[in-house]
N, CA, C and O atoms as CSV, one atom per row, in Angstrom:
chain,resi,resn,atom,element,x,y,z
A,1,MET,N,N,110.655,48.536,48.051
A,1,MET,CA,C,110.065,49.347,47.513
A,1,MET,C,C,110.760,50.792,47.604
A,1,MET,O,O,111.108,51.251,48.692
A,2,GLN,N,N,110.965,51.566,46.240
A,2,GLN,CA,C,111.614,52.712,46.281
A,2,GLN,C,C,111.183,54.012,45.377
A,2,GLN,O,O,110.491,53.914,44.364
A,3,LEU,N,N,111.583,54.972,45.784
A,3,LEU,CA,C,110.869,56.130,45.056
A,3,LEU,C,C,112.620,56.854,44.774
A,3,LEU,O,O,113.541,57.004,45.577
A,4,GLU,N,N,112.534,57.147,43.434
A,4,GLU,CA,C,113.703,57.674,42.945
A,4,GLU,C,C,113.424,58.995,42.200
A,4,GLU,O,O,112.413,59.313,41.573
A,5,TYR,N,N,114.408,59.598,42.386
A,5,TYR,CA,C,114.586,60.993,41.331
A,5,TYR,C,C,115.672,60.952,40.481
A,5,TYR,O,O,116.758,60.444,40.763
A,6,ARG,N,N,115.277,61.673,39.077
A,6,ARG,CA,C,116.393,61.449,38.103
A,6,ARG,C,C,117.105,62.986,38.317
A,6,ARG,O,O,116.518,64.068,38.345
A,7,ILE,N,N,118.527,62.729,38.455
A,7,ILE,CA,C,119.050,64.244,38.336
A,7,ILE,C,C,120.210,63.918,37.260
A,7,ILE,O,O,121.036,63.026,37.454
A,8,GLU,N,N,120.189,64.696,36.153
A,8,GLU,CA,C,120.845,64.565,34.974
A,8,GLU,C,C,120.765,63.154,34.488
A,8,GLU,O,O,119.729,62.715,33.989
A,9,ASP,N,N,121.888,62.416,34.634
A,9,ASP,CA,C,121.690,60.942,33.809
A,9,ASP,C,C,121.706,59.881,35.094
A,9,ASP,O,O,122.015,58.706,34.897
A,10,GLU,N,N,121.377,60.335,36.341
A,10,GLU,CA,C,121.666,59.183,37.536
A,10,GLU,C,C,120.201,59.408,38.127
A,10,GLU,O,O,119.533,60.441,38.088
A,11,TRP,N,N,119.885,58.212,38.667
A,11,TRP,CA,C,118.953,58.048,39.559
A,11,TRP,C,C,119.272,58.116,41.169
A,11,TRP,O,O,120.071,57.407,41.781
A,12,GLU,N,N,118.514,59.060,41.641
A,12,GLU,CA,C,119.088,59.004,43.047
A,12,GLU,C,C,117.912,58.538,44.099
A,12,GLU,O,O,116.787,59.014,43.946
A,13,PRO,N,N,118.141,57.704,45.056
A,13,PRO,CA,C,117.099,57.273,45.936
A,13,PRO,C,C,116.484,58.635,46.758
A,13,PRO,O,O,117.182,59.533,47.229
A,14,VAL,N,N,115.327,58.575,46.796
A,14,VAL,CA,C,114.540,59.546,47.784
A,14,VAL,C,C,114.036,58.842,48.970
A,14,VAL,O,O,114.323,59.394,50.032
A,15,VAL,N,N,113.342,57.739,49.049
A,15,VAL,CA,C,112.982,56.867,49.975
A,15,VAL,C,C,112.926,55.409,49.644
A,15,VAL,O,O,112.684,54.987,48.513
A,16,ARG,N,N,113.197,54.549,50.851
A,16,ARG,CA,C,113.106,53.129,50.637
A,16,ARG,C,C,112.738,52.492,51.494
A,16,ARG,O,O,113.389,52.535,52.537
A,17,PHE,N,N,111.611,51.685,51.422
A,17,PHE,CA,C,111.450,50.462,52.168
A,17,PHE,C,C,112.045,49.262,51.901
A,17,PHE,O,O,112.045,48.930,50.716
A,18,ASP,N,N,112.635,48.405,52.817
A,18,ASP,CA,C,113.590,47.402,52.330
A,18,ASP,C,C,112.997,46.349,53.306
A,18,ASP,O,O,112.499,46.643,54.392
A,19,HIS,N,N,113.130,44.765,52.677
A,19,HIS,CA,C,112.878,43.744,53.508
A,19,HIS,C,C,113.941,42.606,53.002
A,19,HIS,O,O,113.732,42.050,51.924
A,20,ASN,N,N,115.058,42.275,53.776
A,20,ASN,CA,C,116.195,41.505,53.250
A,20,ASN,C,C,116.526,40.704,54.223
A,20,ASN,O,O,117.749,40.574,54.274
A,21,PRO,N,N,115.754,39.890,55.315
A,21,PRO,CA,C,116.213,39.164,56.185
A,21,PRO,C,C,117.643,38.491,56.141
A,21,PRO,O,O,118.384,38.485,57.125
A,22,GLU,N,N,117.948,37.967,55.018
A,22,GLU,CA,C,119.210,37.372,54.965
A,22,GLU,C,C,120.553,38.004,54.534
A,22,GLU,O,O,121.603,37.362,54.512
A,23,GLY,N,N,120.442,39.380,54.175
A,23,GLY,CA,C,121.512,40.380,53.750
A,23,GLY,C,C,122.226,40.722,55.215
A,23,GLY,O,O,121.721,40.592,56.331
A,24,THR,N,N,123.394,41.141,54.909
A,24,THR,CA,C,124.134,41.491,56.185
A,24,THR,C,C,123.774,42.685,56.663
A,24,THR,O,O,124.011,42.823,57.863
A,25,TYR,N,N,123.222,43.697,56.061
A,25,TYR,CA,C,122.605,45.027,56.815
A,25,TYR,C,C,120.866,44.977,56.384
A,25,TYR,O,O,120.215,46.010,56.223
A,26,GLY,N,N,120.349,43.741,56.255
A,26,GLY,CA,C,118.861,43.361,55.591
A,26,GLY,C,C,118.113,43.519,57.253
A,26,GLY,O,O,118.520,43.396,58.408
A,27,HIS,N,N,116.928,43.828,56.647
A,27,HIS,CA,C,115.830,43.942,57.686
A,27,HIS,C,C,114.854,42.797,57.611
A,27,HIS,O,O,114.859,42.175,56.549
A,28,ASP,N,N,113.980,42.392,58.591
A,28,ASP,CA,C,112.955,41.638,58.459
A,28,ASP,C,C,111.437,42.290,59.308
A,28,ASP,O,O,111.072,42.421,60.476
A,29,VAL,N,N,110.965,42.531,58.161
A,29,VAL,CA,C,109.792,43.382,58.749
A,29,VAL,C,C,108.759,42.712,59.577
A,29,VAL,O,O,107.883,43.358,60.152
A,30,THR,N,N,108.863,41.360,59.644
A,30,THR,CA,C,108.006,40.510,60.371
A,30,THR,C,C,108.347,40.518,61.831
A,30,THR,O,O,107.524,40.188,62.684
A,31,GLU,N,N,109.709,40.941,62.140
A,31,GLU,CA,C,110.103,41.135,63.176
A,31,GLU,C,C,110.267,42.481,63.952
A,31,GLU,O,O,110.017,42.651,65.145
A,32,GLU,N,N,110.725,43.395,63.073
A,32,GLU,CA,C,111.279,44.881,63.177
A,32,GLU,C,C,110.343,45.601,62.585
A,32,GLU,O,O,110.458,46.819,62.717
A,33,GLY,N,N,109.375,45.170,61.920
A,33,GLY,CA,C,108.021,45.992,61.200
A,33,GLY,C,C,108.734,46.909,60.276
A,33,GLY,O,O,109.947,47.033,60.106
A,34,LEU,N,N,107.629,47.600,59.647
A,34,LEU,CA,C,107.921,48.844,58.367
A,34,LEU,C,C,108.693,49.797,58.870
A,34,LEU,O,O,108.390,50.369,59.917
A,35,HIS,N,N,109.874,50.102,58.124
A,35,HIS,CA,C,110.634,51.525,58.318
A,35,HIS,C,C,110.705,51.856,56.942
A,35,HIS,O,O,110.499,51.101,55.992
A,36,MET,N,N,111.078,53.300,56.918
A,36,MET,CA,C,111.469,53.966,55.788
A,36,MET,C,C,112.548,54.677,55.560
A,36,MET,O,O,112.468,55.780,56.100
A,37,ASP,N,N,113.594,54.489,54.942
A,37,ASP,CA,C,114.842,55.082,55.025
A,37,ASP,C,C,114.749,56.197,54.153
A,37,ASP,O,O,114.427,55.992,52.983
A,38,VAL,N,N,115.036,57.605,54.643
A,38,VAL,CA,C,114.895,58.950,54.032
A,38,VAL,C,C,116.536,58.962,53.416
A,38,VAL,O,O,117.442,58.349,53.980
A,39,TYR,N,N,116.695,59.645,52.359
A,39,TYR,CA,C,117.704,59.978,51.323
A,39,TYR,C,C,118.013,61.468,51.191
A,39,TYR,O,O,117.169,62.311,50.889
A,40,ARG,N,N,119.214,61.697,51.428
A,40,ARG,CA,C,119.987,63.006,51.001
A,40,ARG,C,C,121.186,62.782,50.292
A,40,ARG,O,O,122.016,61.995,50.748
A,41,ASN,N,N,121.420,63.517,48.987
A,41,ASN,CA,C,122.854,63.385,48.571
A,41,ASN,C,C,123.253,61.916,48.511
A,41,ASN,O,O,124.444,61.643,48.660
A,42,GLY,N,N,122.450,61.037,48.325
A,42,GLY,CA,C,122.786,59.729,48.336
A,42,GLY,C,C,123.279,58.848,49.105
A,42,GLY,O,O,123.910,57.834,48.806
A,43,GLU,N,N,122.863,59.410,50.515
A,43,GLU,CA,C,123.268,58.785,51.923
A,43,GLU,C,C,121.917,58.553,52.687
A,43,GLU,O,O,121.074,59.326,52.230
A,44,GLN,N,N,121.544,57.969,53.427
A,44,GLN,CA,C,120.567,57.720,54.216
A,44,GLN,C,C,120.809,58.626,55.576
A,44,GLN,O,O,121.755,58.478,56.349
A,45,VAL,N,N,119.800,59.550,55.693
A,45,VAL,CA,C,119.767,60.860,56.711
A,45,VAL,C,C,118.694,60.372,57.941
A,45,VAL,O,O,118.752,60.626,59.144
A,46,ARG,N,N,117.806,59.662,57.266
A,46,ARG,CA,C,116.761,59.315,58.530
A,46,ARG,C,C,116.072,58.141,58.281
A,46,ARG,O,O,115.891,57.679,57.154
A,47,VAL,N,N,115.556,57.488,59.663
A,47,VAL,CA,C,114.740,56.631,59.234
A,47,VAL,C,C,113.412,56.612,59.896
A,47,VAL,O,O,113.430,56.494,61.121
A,48,LYS,N,N,112.128,56.718,59.228
A,48,LYS,CA,C,110.628,56.802,59.784
A,48,LYS,C,C,110.279,55.696,60.050
A,48,LYS,O,O,110.268,54.839,59.166
A,49,GLN,N,N,109.910,55.419,61.295
A,49,GLN,CA,C,109.452,53.860,61.863
A,49,GLN,C,C,107.967,54.022,62.219
A,49,GLN,O,O,107.404,53.048,62.718
A,50,ASP,N,N,107.295,55.125,62.018
A,50,ASP,CA,C,105.856,54.848,62.788
A,50,ASP,C,C,104.884,54.313,62.199
A,50,ASP,O,O,103.769,54.772,62.450
A,51,PHE,N,N,104.991,53.321,61.355
A,51,PHE,CA,C,104.052,52.627,60.631
A,51,PHE,C,C,103.442,51.661,61.069
A,51,PHE,O,O,104.056,51.054,61.948
A,52,PRO,N,N,102.180,51.156,60.726
A,52,PRO,CA,C,101.307,50.245,61.386
A,52,PRO,C,C,101.835,48.889,61.296
A,52,PRO,O,O,102.751,48.665,60.506
A,53,THR,N,N,101.445,48.140,61.885
A,53,THR,CA,C,102.018,46.328,61.733
A,53,THR,C,C,101.306,46.001,60.630
A,53,THR,O,O,100.150,46.425,60.646
A,54,VAL,N,N,101.658,45.330,59.597
A,54,VAL,CA,C,101.331,45.082,58.382
A,54,VAL,C,C,101.729,43.484,58.224
A,54,VAL,O,O,102.907,43.204,58.450
A,55,PRO,N,N,100.918,42.525,57.890
A,55,PRO,CA,C,101.441,41.270,57.303
A,55,PRO,C,C,102.424,41.418,56.454
A,55,PRO,O,O,102.604,42.543,55.989
A,56,LEU,N,N,103.230,40.396,56.081
A,56,LEU,CA,C,104.402,40.305,55.242
A,56,LEU,C,C,103.705,40.468,53.882
A,56,LEU,O,O,103.952,41.416,53.138
A,57,SER,N,N,102.925,39.610,53.627
A,57,SER,CA,C,102.164,39.438,52.198
A,57,SER,C,C,101.655,41.026,51.692
A,57,SER,O,O,101.740,41.444,50.537
A,58,ALA,N,N,101.168,41.700,52.746
A,58,ALA,CA,C,100.392,43.036,52.674
A,58,ALA,C,C,101.654,44.290,52.241
A,58,ALA,O,O,101.497,45.245,51.481
A,59,ALA,N,N,102.797,43.934,52.940
A,59,ALA,CA,C,103.920,44.987,52.953
A,59,ALA,C,C,104.144,45.845,51.550
A,59,ALA,O,O,104.196,47.074,51.505
A,60,PRO,N,N,104.258,45.011,50.487
A,60,PRO,CA,C,104.688,45.327,49.229
A,60,PRO,C,C,103.525,46.497,48.787
A,60,PRO,O,O,103.811,47.647,48.451
A,61,ARG,N,N,102.342,46.015,48.854
A,61,ARG,CA,C,101.266,47.108,48.434
A,61,ARG,C,C,101.122,48.163,49.474
A,61,ARG,O,O,100.851,49.280,49.031
A,62,TYR,N,N,101.253,48.039,50.845
A,62,TYR,CA,C,101.387,49.045,51.712
A,62,TYR,C,C,102.463,50.229,51.677
A,62,TYR,O,O,102.340,51.386,52.079
A,63,CYS,N,N,103.439,49.661,51.142
A,63,CYS,CA,C,104.539,50.712,50.727
A,63,CYS,C,C,104.328,51.365,49.767
A,63,CYS,O,O,104.470,52.587,49.788
A,64,LYS,N,N,103.829,50.509,48.398
A,64,LYS,CA,C,103.699,51.381,47.367
A,64,LYS,C,C,102.784,52.161,47.370
A,64,LYS,O,O,102.881,53.229,46.766
A,65,THR,N,N,101.531,51.766,48.142
A,65,THR,CA,C,100.356,52.936,48.091
A,65,THR,C,C,100.841,54.213,49.177
A,65,THR,O,O,100.415,55.356,49.009
A,66,TYR,N,N,101.692,53.894,50.192
A,66,TYR,CA,C,102.158,54.770,51.106
A,66,TYR,C,C,102.931,55.789,50.069
A,66,TYR,O,O,102.720,56.998,50.169
A,67,ILE,N,N,103.878,55.246,49.017
A,67,ILE,CA,C,104.655,56.441,48.356
A,67,ILE,C,C,103.879,57.090,47.757
A,67,ILE,O,O,103.820,58.307,47.934
A,68,GLU,N,N,102.873,56.278,46.668
A,68,GLU,CA,C,102.026,57.088,45.976
A,68,GLU,C,C,101.377,58.079,46.596
A,68,GLU,O,O,101.390,59.169,46.024
A,69,ASN,N,N,100.758,57.980,47.717
A,69,ASN,CA,C,100.074,59.156,48.459
A,69,ASN,C,C,100.946,60.131,49.008
A,69,ASN,O,O,100.507,61.247,49.285
A,70,ASN,N,N,102.046,59.852,49.181
A,70,ASN,CA,C,102.977,61.047,49.914
A,70,ASN,C,C,104.007,61.462,48.974
A,70,ASN,O,O,104.897,62.254,49.285
A,71,ALA,N,N,103.874,60.866,47.684
A,71,ALA,CA,C,105.233,61.321,46.613
A,71,ALA,C,C,105.312,62.735,46.580
A,71,ALA,O,O,106.449,63.191,46.461
A,72,ASP,N,N,104.333,63.565,46.661
A,72,ASP,CA,C,104.392,65.015,46.523
A,72,ASP,C,C,105.326,66.018,47.578
A,72,ASP,O,O,106.173,66.892,47.395
A,73,PRO,N,N,104.729,65.435,48.697
A,73,PRO,CA,C,105.838,66.202,49.746
A,73,PRO,C,C,107.164,65.672,49.973
A,73,PRO,O,O,108.105,66.391,50.308
A,74,LEU,N,N,107.272,64.091,49.747
A,74,LEU,CA,C,108.686,63.467,49.707
A,74,LEU,C,C,109.567,64.175,48.732
A,74,LEU,O,O,110.661,64.677,48.989
A,75,LEU,N,N,108.810,64.146,47.311
A,75,LEU,CA,C,109.732,64.702,46.196
A,75,LEU,C,C,110.175,66.174,46.477
A,75,LEU,O,O,111.333,66.510,46.229
A,76,ARG,N,N,109.075,67.241,47.098
A,76,ARG,CA,C,109.380,68.611,47.350
A,76,ARG,C,C,110.372,68.660,48.240
A,76,ARG,O,O,111.225,69.516,48.010
A,77,ARG,N,N,110.565,67.759,49.530
A,77,ARG,CA,C,111.687,67.865,50.187
A,77,ARG,C,C,113.098,67.397,49.821
A,77,ARG,O,O,114.161,67.889,50.200
A,78,PHE,N,N,112.916,66.428,49.071
A,78,PHE,CA,C,114.455,66.224,48.115
A,78,PHE,C,C,114.466,67.273,47.133
A,78,PHE,O,O,115.627,67.402,46.743
A,79,GLU,N,N,113.780,67.991,46.622
A,79,GLU,CA,C,114.330,68.966,45.472
A,79,GLU,C,C,114.659,70.113,46.671
A,79,GLU,O,O,115.612,70.857,46.441
A,80,THR,N,N,114.154,70.238,47.538
A,80,THR,CA,C,114.842,71.625,48.587
A,80,THR,C,C,115.933,71.046,49.062
A,80,THR,O,O,116.790,71.912,49.237
A,81,TRP,N,N,116.323,69.946,49.366
A,81,TRP,CA,C,117.441,69.554,50.033
A,81,TRP,C,C,118.396,70.013,48.621
A,81,TRP,O,O,119.183,70.949,48.767
A,82,HIS,N,N,118.330,69.551,47.710
A,82,HIS,CA,C,119.139,69.293,46.547
A,82,HIS,C,C,119.051,70.478,45.732
A,82,HIS,O,O,119.713,70.425,44.696
A,83,ASN,N,N,118.319,71.663,45.967
A,83,ASN,CA,C,118.411,72.740,45.155
A,83,ASN,C,C,117.797,72.701,43.698
A,83,ASN,O,O,118.347,73.329,42.794
A,84,LEU,N,N,116.635,71.946,43.473
A,84,LEU,CA,C,116.453,71.449,42.299
A,84,LEU,C,C,115.205,72.409,41.730
A,84,LEU,O,O,114.332,72.743,42.531
A,85,VAL,N,N,115.149,72.759,40.619
A,85,VAL,CA,C,113.923,73.648,40.457
A,85,VAL,C,C,113.187,72.615,39.442
A,85,VAL,O,O,113.776,71.902,38.629
A,86,THR,N,N,111.740,72.679,39.654
A,86,THR,CA,C,110.987,71.986,38.638
A,86,THR,C,C,109.702,72.739,38.670
A,86,THR,O,O,109.412,73.544,39.554
A,87,ASP,N,N,108.912,72.412,37.599
A,87,ASP,CA,C,107.776,72.734,37.253
A,87,ASP,C,C,106.554,71.732,37.634
A,87,ASP,O,O,105.513,71.807,36.980
A,88,ARG,N,N,106.654,70.995,38.466
A,88,ARG,CA,C,105.751,69.799,38.708
A,88,ARG,C,C,104.539,70.573,39.261
A,88,ARG,O,O,103.523,69.968,39.604
């Protein structure tokens, strides 16, 4: 689950929750718990890990709801970091 921001013609990641236990750099939320990668200038700059334990089947809904409920401050921080002006 990812929140993105469109700058000119490119979509840039703002935050991302991921689960990919088979990937080289993948994460297994059943073992590691949920975490959210925070991006600045296309690079991961922070990992937020203080999320409650949720079953794998509930993780997508939890992540979507978290992003929806926190979109304004997440986007404001991204806009500040990138000197973006918006009329949101």
